[in-house]
C-alpha positions in Angstrom: -3.5 -10.2 -10.6 -1.0 -8.0 -8.7 -1.0 -4.3 -9.3 1.3 -1.6 -7.9 0.2 2.0 -8.1 2.6 4.8 -7.5 1.0 8.2 -6.7 -1.8 8.5 -4.1 -3.3 11.6 -5.7 -6.9 11.9 -7.1 -6.4 9.4 -10.0 -4.3 6.9 -8.1 -6.5 6.8 -5.0 -9.7 6.5 -7.0 -8.3 3.7 -9.1 -6.9 1.8 -6.0 -10.3 2.0 -4.3 -12.1 0.8 -7.5 -9.8 -2.2 -7.9 -9.7 -3.0 -4.2 -13.5 -3.6 -4.2 -12.9 -6.5 -6.7 -10.4 -8.1 -4.3 -7.4 -7.5 -6.7 -4.0 -7.5 -4.9 -3.2 -3.8 -4.8 -0.2 -1.9 -3.4 -0.5 1.9 -3.4 2.8 3.8 -2.8 3.4 7.5 -2.2 6.2 9.5 -0.6 3.7 11.5 1.5 2.4 9.3 4.4 -0.6 11.8 4.9 -2.0 10.7 1.5 -2.0 7.1 2.5 -3.6 7.6 5.9 -6.9 5.8 6.4 -6.7 3.9 3.1 -5.2 0.9 4.8 -7.9 0.7 7.4 -10.9 1.3 5.1 -10.0 -0.6 1.9 -8.6 -4.0 1.1 -5.2 -2.8 -0.2 -1.6 -2.4 1.0 -0.1 1.1 1.3 3.6 1.8 1.4 5.6 5.0 1.9 8.4 5.4 -0.6 9.9 7.4 -3.5 8.6 6.5 -6.9 12.1 6.5 -8.5 13.9 4.7 -5.7 14.9 1.2 -6.9 15.0 0.1 -3.2 11.5 1.4 -2.5 10.0 -0.1 -5.7 11.6 -3.5 -4.8 10.1 -3.3 -1.3 6.7 -2.6 -2.9 6.9 -5.9 -4.9 7.3 -4.4 -8.4 9.3 -7.5 -9.5 6.1 -9.6 -9.3 3.6 -7.0 -10.5 1.3 -7.9 -13.4 0.7 -4.2 -13.9 2.6 -1.1 -12.7 0.8 2.2 -12.8 2.6 5.5 -12.2 0.2 8.4 -11.8 2.0 11.1 -9.8 1.6 14.7 -10.9 5.1 14.7 -12.4 5.5 13.3 -15.9 9.2 12.7 -15.7 8.8 10.8 -12.4 6.1 8.6 -13.9 8.2 7.8 -17.0 11.3 7.0 -14.9 9.4 4.9 -12.4 7.8 2.9 -15.3 11.2 2.2 -16.9 12.7 1.1 -13.6 9.7 -1.1 -12.9 10.0 -2.9 -16.3 13.7 -3.6 -15.6 12.8 -4.9 -12.2 10.4 -7.4 -13.6 6.9 -5.7 -13.9 5.0 -7.4 -16.8 3.2 -4.2 -18.0 3.6 -0.5 -17.1 1.5 2.6 -17.5 2.6 6.2 -17.0 0.6 9.4 -16.6 1.9 12.2 -18.9 1.2 15.8 -19.8 2.9 16.0 -23.2 0.4 15.2 -26.1 3.4 14.6 -28.4 4.1 11.3 -26.6 0.6 10.0 -27.6 1.3 10.2 -31.4 1.1 6.7 -32.9 4.7 6.8 -34.3 6.0 7.2 -30.7 4.3 4.2 -29.2 7.0 1.7 -30.1 9.7 4.1 -29.0 8.3 4.3 -25.4 7.6 0.6 -25.3 11.2 -0.1 -26.1 12.1 2.1 -23.1 9.9 0.1 -20.8 6.6 2.1 -20.9 3.8 0.1 -22.3 0.9 2.5 -22.0 0.5 6.3 -21.7 -2.4 8.2 -20.3 -3.1 12.0 -20.3 -6.2 12.5 -18.1 -6.6 16.2 -18.9 -6.6 15.4 -22.6 -9.3 12.7 -22.1 -11.4 15.2 -20.1 -11.0 17.9 -22.7 -12.2 15.6 -25.5 -15.4 14.9 -23.5 -16.0 18.6 -23.0 -15.5 19.3 -26.8 -17.8 16.4 -27.6 -20.5 17.7 -25.2 -20.4 21.2 -26.9 -20.9 19.7 -30.3 -24.4 18.4 -29.3 -25.9 20.6 -26.6 -29.0 18.5 -26.0 -26.8 15.6 -24.7 -25.5 15.0 -21.2 -23.0 12.5 -22.4 -21.9 11.4 -25.9 -19.6 8.4 -26.4 -18.8 6.9 -29.8 -17.6 3.3 -30.5 -16.0 1.6 -33.5 -15.2 4.8 -35.5 -18.6 6.2 -34.7 -20.7 3.2 -36.0 -22.5 3.1 -32.7 -23.1 6.0 -30.3 -24.1 6.0 -26.6 -26.2 9.1 -25.6 -27.1 10.3 -22.1 -30.2 12.5 -22.3 -32.2 14.2 -19.5 -35.9 13.9 -20.7 -38.6 16.4 -19.8 -42.3 16.3 -19.8 -42.5 16.8 -23.6 -40.7 13.5 -24.5 -42.8 11.0 -26.4 -41.0 8.1 -24.7 -42.5 8.9 -21.3 -44.7 6.4 -19.4 -44.4 3.7 -22.0 -43.7 0.2 -20.6 -40.8 -1.6 -22.3 -43.1 -4.7 -22.6 -45.6 -2.7 -24.7 -43.7 -3.0 -27.9 -43.2 0.8 -28.3 -39.4 0.4 -28.3 -39.2 -2.6 -30.7 -38.3 -0.5 -33.8 -34.5 -1.3 -33.6 -33.6 2.3 -34.2 -32.2 2.7 -30.7 -32.0 0.7 -27.5 -32.4 2.1 -24.1 -29.8 0.4 -21.9 -30.2 2.3 -18.6 -32.2 4.9 -16.7 -30.7 7.1 -14.0 -33.5 8.2 -11.6 -32.4 10.3 -8.6 -29.5 8.3 -7.1 -30.5 4.9 -8.7 -29.3 3.3 -11.9 -32.0 1.1 -13.4 -31.4 -1.5 -16.1 -34.9 -1.5 -17.6 -37.0 -4.6 -17.6 -40.4 -5.2 -19.3 -42.5 -3.5 -16.6 -40.2 -0.4 -16.3 -41.0 3.0 -17.9 -39.3 6.3 -18.3 -40.4 9.3 -16.2 -39.8 13.0 -16.6 -36.4 14.2 -15.4 -34.8 10.8 -15.8 -31.4 10.6 -17.4 -31.8 8.0 -20.2 -29.0 6.2 -21.9 -29.5 5.2 -25.5 -27.4 3.1 -27.9 -28.0 4.2 -31.5 -26.5 4.6 -35.0 -25.4 8.0 -36.4 -28.3 7.9 -39.0 -30.9 7.6 -36.2 -29.5 10.5 -34.1 -32.3 12.8 -35.2 -34.9 10.2 -34.4 -33.6 9.9 -30.8 -33.6 13.7 -30.5 -37.3 13.9 -31.5 -38.4 11.0 -29.3 -36.6 12.6 -26.3 -38.2 16.0 -27.1 -35.0 17.8 -27.5 -33.9 20.9 -29.4 -30.3 21.4 -30.5 -28.8 24.9 -29.8 -25.8 25.7 -32.0 -22.7 26.8 -30.0 -20.9 29.8 -31.5 -19.3 31.3 -28.3 -17.8 29.6 -25.3 -16.6 31.1 -22.0 -14.1 29.0 -20.0 -13.5 29.7 -16.3 -10.0 28.8 -15.2 -6.8 28.3 -17.2 -6.1 24.7 -16.2 -4.6 22.2 -18.6 -8.1 20.9 -19.3 -9.1 24.5 -20.3 -6.1 24.8 -22.6 -6.8 21.4 -24.3 -10.5 22.3 -24.6 -9.8 25.7 -26.2 -7.3 24.0 -28.6 -9.8 21.3 -29.5 -12.8 23.5 -30.3 -13.5 24.4 -33.9 -11.7 27.5 -35.2 -15.0 29.4 -35.9 -16.0 29.3 -32.3 -15.5 32.5 -30.3 -13.6 31.3 -27.1 -12.8 33.4 -24.0 -10.8 32.1 -21.1 -11.0 33.9 -17.7 -8.0 33.3 -15.5 -7.3 35.2 -12.3 -3.6 34.5 -12.1 -1.7 37.1 -14.2 1.4 35.0 -15.0 -0.8 32.0 -16.1 -2.8 34.4 -18.3 0.3 35.3 -20.2 1.1 31.6 -20.7 -2.4 30.9 -21.9 -2.1 33.7 -24.4 0.9 31.9 -26.0 -0.6 28.4 -25.9 -4.2 29.3 -27.0 -3.7 32.0 -29.6 -7.2 31.6 -31.1 -8.8 32.4 -27.7 -9.2 35.7 -26.0 -7.6 35.5 -22.5 -9.1 37.7 -19.8 -7.2 38.2 -16.6 -10.0 38.2 -14.0 -12.0 36.1 -11.5 -15.0 34.5 -13.2 -16.7 34.2 -9.9 -17.2 38.0 -10.1 -20.7 38.3 -11.7 -20.0 41.9 -12.7 -17.0 40.7 -14.7 -19.1 38.0 -16.4 -21.7 40.6 -17.4 -18.9 42.9 -18.7 -17.5 40.1 -20.8 -20.9 39.4 -22.4 -22.1 36.3 -20.5 -25.7 37.1 -21.7 -24.6 36.6 -25.3 -22.5 33.5 -24.6 -23.8 30.1 -25.8 -21.8 27.8 -23.5 -20.0 28.2 -20.1 -17.3 25.7 -19.0 -16.0 25.8 -15.5 -12.7 23.8 -15.0 -11.0 25.2 -12.0 -9.6 22.9 -9.3 -12.5 23.9 -7.0 -15.6 21.7 -7.6 -17.9 24.0 -5.5 -16.8 27.1 -7.4 -17.4 25.3 -10.8 -20.9 24.2 -9.8 -21.9 27.7 -8.5 -20.4 29.4 -11.5 -22.4 27.2 -13.9 -25.6 27.9 -11.9 -24.9 31.6 -12.2 -24.3 31.3 -15.9 -27.6 29.4 -16.3 -29.5 32.2 -14.6 -27.9 34.7 -16.9 -29.2 32.9 -19.9 -26.4 30.5 -21.0 -27.9 27.5 -22.8 -25.1 24.9 -22.1 -23.0 24.6 -19.0 -20.1 22.1 -18.3 -18.6 21.7 -14.8 -15.5 19.8 -13.8 -16.5 18.1 -10.5 -13.7 16.1 -9.0 -15.4 15.5 -5.7 -17.5 12.4 -6.4 -19.9 13.3 -3.6 -20.8 16.5 -5.4 -21.7 14.8 -8.8 -25.2 14.0 -7.8 -25.6 17.5 -6.4 -24.5 19.0 -9.7 -27.0 16.7 -11.6 -29.8 17.7 -9.3 -29.0 21.4 -10.0 -29.3 20.7 -13.7 -25.7 21.4 -14.7 -25.6 20.4 -18.4 -22.6 18.1 -18.4 -20.5 17.0 -15.4 -16.8 16.0 -16.1 -14.7 14.0 -13.6 -11.1 13.6 -14.7 -10.2 10.8 -12.3 -13.2 8.6 -13.3 -12.4 9.0 -17.0 -8.8 8.1 -16.4 -9.6 5.2 -14.1 -12.0 3.6 -16.7 -9.2 3.8 -19.3 -6.8 2.0 -16.9 -9.4 -0.4 -15.7 -9.7 -2.2 -19.1 -6.0 -3.2 -18.7 -7.0 -5.4 -15.8 -9.6 -7.4 -17.7 -8.7 -10.8 -19.3 -11.2 -10.8 -22.1 -10.6 -9.0 -25.4 -11.7 -5.5 -24.3 -11.1 -2.5 -26.6 -12.7 0.2 -24.5 -14.2 0.9 -21.1 -16.0 4.2 -20.4 -17.4 5.4 -17.1 -20.7 7.2 -17.0 -20.1 10.2 -14.8 -23.7 10.5 -13.8 -24.4 6.8 -13.1 -22.7 4.0 -11.3 -22.0 2.1 -14.5 -19.6 1.3 -17.3 -19.9 1.0 -21.1 -17.6 -1.7 -22.4 -16.6 -2.7 -25.9 -15.8 -6.4 -26.1 -14.7 -8.4 -29.1 -16.4 -11.8 -29.3 -14.3 -14.9 -30.0 -15.2 -18.3 -31.5 -15.0 -19.8 -28.0 -17.0 -17.0 -26.3 -20.2 -18.0 -24.5 -21.9 -14.9 -25.9 -22.0 -16.5 -29.4 -23.7 -19.8 -28.3 -27.3 -18.6 -28.0 -29.8 -15.8 -28.8 -29.4 -12.8 -26.5 -32.7 -13.5 -24.8 -31.6 -17.1 -23.9 -28.1 -16.2 -22.5 -29.2 -15.6 -18.9 -26.9 -12.6 -18.7 -26.0 -11.4 -15.2 -28.3 -9.0 -13.4 -27.6 -5.3 -14.1 -26.2 -6.0 -17.6 -27.6 -4.8 -20.9 -26.2 -5.4 -24.4 -26.9 -2.3 -26.6 -25.5 -3.0 -30.0 -22.8 -4.6 -32.1 -20.6 -3.8 -35.1 -20.2 -6.5 -37.7 -17.9 -6.0 -40.8 -17.8 -2.3 -40.0 -21.5 -1.8 -39.8 -23.5 -1.0 -36.6 -26.6 -2.9 -35.5 -29.0 -2.5 -32.5 -29.4 -5.6 -30.4 -32.8 -7.4 -30.0 -33.8 -10.5 -28.1 -33.4 -12.8 -31.1 -29.9 -11.4 -32.0 -27.1 -13.9 -32.2 -23.6 -12.5 -31.6 -20.9 -13.9 -34.0 -17.1 -14.3 -33.5 -15.4 -11.1 -34.5 -18.3 -8.8 -33.5 -17.6 -5.7 -31.5 -20.2 -5.7 -28.8 -21.2 -2.6 -26.8 -22.4 -3.6 -23.3 -23.7 -1.6 -20.5 -23.4 -2.8 -16.9 -23.2 -1.5 -13.4 -19.6 -1.3 -12.1 -20.0 -4.4 -9.8 -21.1 -6.7 -12.7 -18.3 -6.1 -15.2 -16.2 -9.1 -14.2 -19.3 -11.4 -14.5 -20.0 -10.0 -17.9 -16.3 -10.6 -18.9 -16.7 -14.3 -18.6 -19.2 -14.3 -21.5 -16.5 -13.1 -23.9 -13.5 -15.2 -22.8 
């Protein structure tokens, strides 16, 4: 597969590095040579300086033979124009990064496809959805739903009061089919549990379950749910705007933005929220604005360090739930070790969405687990798929792969060793990032 990526910003660079590890033919183009420096030497990809909307430069980048063209510059109009040009030059599929949610409406999909833009992605909207989801259930680190909510993947940090601690998987304790533990994150290691493994205090444990068993998982993990009535958001970024707009109307939302002009803009766009013109790094301001009576604190400025430190300060002031946008991947583990409630990484969320377009099997969804080097993938089994030929326990699945559940005829089920996947089943699989292509072969 040949992929041309235009825009060597956070999303484009992260995606290029991810795909280059899998020996896909990647060309990364940007008009700023400084952004491309060192990428050529350290990764198996081509870099090219050029304008995203220049027909000459796009031809030079080999757009005419591209299987997938991806435009992820910060400018929506540039991305749309570049995708249209790429389609007319011969690119088979195109994707553009946007910042207008109106474009994502289902009735507009065919319109943009006719113009030459096959897929649209709005990373800030995806990040905001994850934040809103994390505030709905405070005891979860991550909450992903599949097949209209028939199956749910939960990331939970377990403490010493959890009943699932120190139980070996081979003991039969987990054989109730009300949930399946697909992975354990311990310090910096992601573990796909085998029979002799067990869960320890302070592990982040990933469950696949059904909505009706959510309460059972909460009890087993020793968690208590805190209702969120008030949220304080640090920074008036687009993620902050979309988060405020996506929260329930009964929630009391305050946004603290230090830029006066942007504060006025926020007041127009987020009319249900109270906009405070001030620096949320000022602890005295936080106290004056009632941080002690706030249920959740969300830090979404462009500065990862400031977001982490602000969340730590909010925790010490008694806030039950904190969410930090951490775009520096090296800081994610640091944030986890400091017990930040939920860590959001916009580029990882966007890259996982785009990544599914590079897979050959029938893939409906790919989600990246921010806290673990792993993906959750929703495949659809076919009559010819290898996955349907034997019981799960007899398939000899690749290492670092775990199948959590499946949806058949609109109803979710938890996988066990004697489960047989049938054609048409939607199968939720967990695997470390390096194993996803090996797993894909079971569904082709």
